[in-house]
Steps between C-alpha positions, in 0.01 A plus 500: 500500500215275384142599579187282457346743247702755304247640251127550463492227238657262751218577744236431234656170389535388862135578572385324184716199580356482852144474364605262223657282766181505702289404196738223392517353849120506516484330159737225609299453819181467299656246262612272782190564712650700785266739680544856374516627858796275579675600177456868587642448848799315356565773241486783754706305754763403244520851354548644848810286547623600155493863616676408824769314305542789255551759772730263686728476198494877450623549857724198553587379150436168329515307176190678368693826472766330292239353266344843455831671431589234244153540344559873461825420319327266256551166674779267401585207278248219462510253784327346797460589864606853586556591134146398406347713777705800389397451138128459566514805727670694222220411260237614750683826569568578133171403338247545781660789687499321833675659794655323798151489653355371173748215484416400855130498412571277197701243695254530788222386264691181417540412865139591574364270228716221640362560849140486374571166329670371815193593703283300259727195528506509880127575525410203282709257700360604842143594407362190676729535802426667833448874528832536680693335217320712240600811692860384517501448123363851449755645742782334304408709196514823703838442664696828469811320374309341213386842374810701587755291314278434197392859437826668402679582179719194466516127437292385795156601373562314173639189667212500752247519217680217317495271803132568575409437134687169521305416815173592329594290196586204723142493629390364159826444319381321185252782433739783593818401323520838326489680836776273631712587196434870561605458865828336402562770237442786745724335757764445234505875427589600855635191681615236249646272766161474676334439162739208456391358835135539402552313173685219679216477753249482215702227329528307825129528566429310179648198676349549846166674445166331560327272252249774419737609225453241228783348298438708187517822702821387670655424163393838361637688801817295481548593133478865604682497834798276431642697203441825691689354796794404281531860379391694808683325783855552363408861418365558851810343655724722290295807601546405865876482447546125458665408173460126547187404693600131486828558683413455869826663613426811295145520634632464856761772447232730357276449804786569738595816314139622502483443876782745550343795314378818670554395859586843629164679491247553776279226363788265429491142614794262491346175380820322398537320832135405544369149443264476203178466710587821685577673170153404375332614822689829485401558140131436558428625851758753616530762636292423807381783729797481737733544199327811364725808489261743329130562441512324162677201653242487780211493251678230299557300819129511589421370151755226556332404828174450312671297226678287759173443685326381182796275423507342847120467508482323164821297487344208692228474235727500195457124459125533474410454134345812357184492294630782283565426136812712494831353389640475852809315379605803294426740787695301758794449266506872425487595870766247597737589217463876524520510879808280515694683229407855600548434872849366431600789273326801651743778584326649802178520693384813319503311170328197656211707636431626147571197285314244710178630345593296194433198725236608751196506267551134412595397853198678649270319259651162589473567873140618482416207272633262767291672769190493279549132422534421871184690588311332217614161631383590852165610361457171313582302814255707705230463238553124490482483881174694503353273233601194702328638811180557306488150352341318797214748541432513127506126482260470794255752352498319164430168666 
């Protein structure tokens, strides 16, 4: 029977790690100019869901227990994905005397830092928008699902951090190339197939991104990205179970086999017969409230209602050109590629609810950027109209 804390030393290390996490999150917030009050709220909120997740696994089971048991046994062979999480957990248990609670606090810190950065990204893009839109952007950061799934011992906190770092790097890509490389590396450690998609999106963006990226920068990024793509994409395909990523028949067979996995559980969802648009909708926005079968599913469904509302509210403004300097081509290619592939290969709804947070940070930014651009356009039109109305009187007074 596993308990959160088994010795007095475990209690001390957990307490120390909690305060270290608070200080590090505050430091990150200060570096990127996030209000300390907001960072504190995010840290407490995120840590609360880490505790909820931990006690949930202790009572109902979960992957986190397996990682902890493997860590106690010394981890496993070198590798990616599940093996990497087991190995890093083993190092933390062996050298830093972390308990099950301590490991949760460590992975919770990774997700918390990502959430603080995401808040900064969303805040910057809507800071000149209406109060209502700014509140929506703040609410998006405090969605229970975003904190619950990214706070646990497992792959999700690392992949969430990687995706948010990539989003942050895309805001000023030429100046944040190192951060983008770090994001790809972190994603490679836990989800190589998604890292492959990210690299392909980055390569594609060199062709479709705005003219703000000069030719020399494009060439430099191309020299870096293209060789990485040549190595990483076949590796990611092999990790995902596809020996020949060029063979369309093999890729199709792999997708069909993935669609048939784990369809017997309470959260299972048979997606094999769905059209692709419905698969994508299911991956991003289900369950809805009328599909909820438990308290956790109900909370997730309320989050999904909010996400669906933001999507429907902003989708009509997607064509409005954003004033942001971010590499939108990379972000859209990443969202499109990841959503399509994961929606077509996701085993069941339980997995979709968790893994979609590798997409949502980027999608939320793009949606709020479209809303902000629309409101900025309306403001310019209104300002121009007001100036036109004032022209006759000003002209008369000057004459």
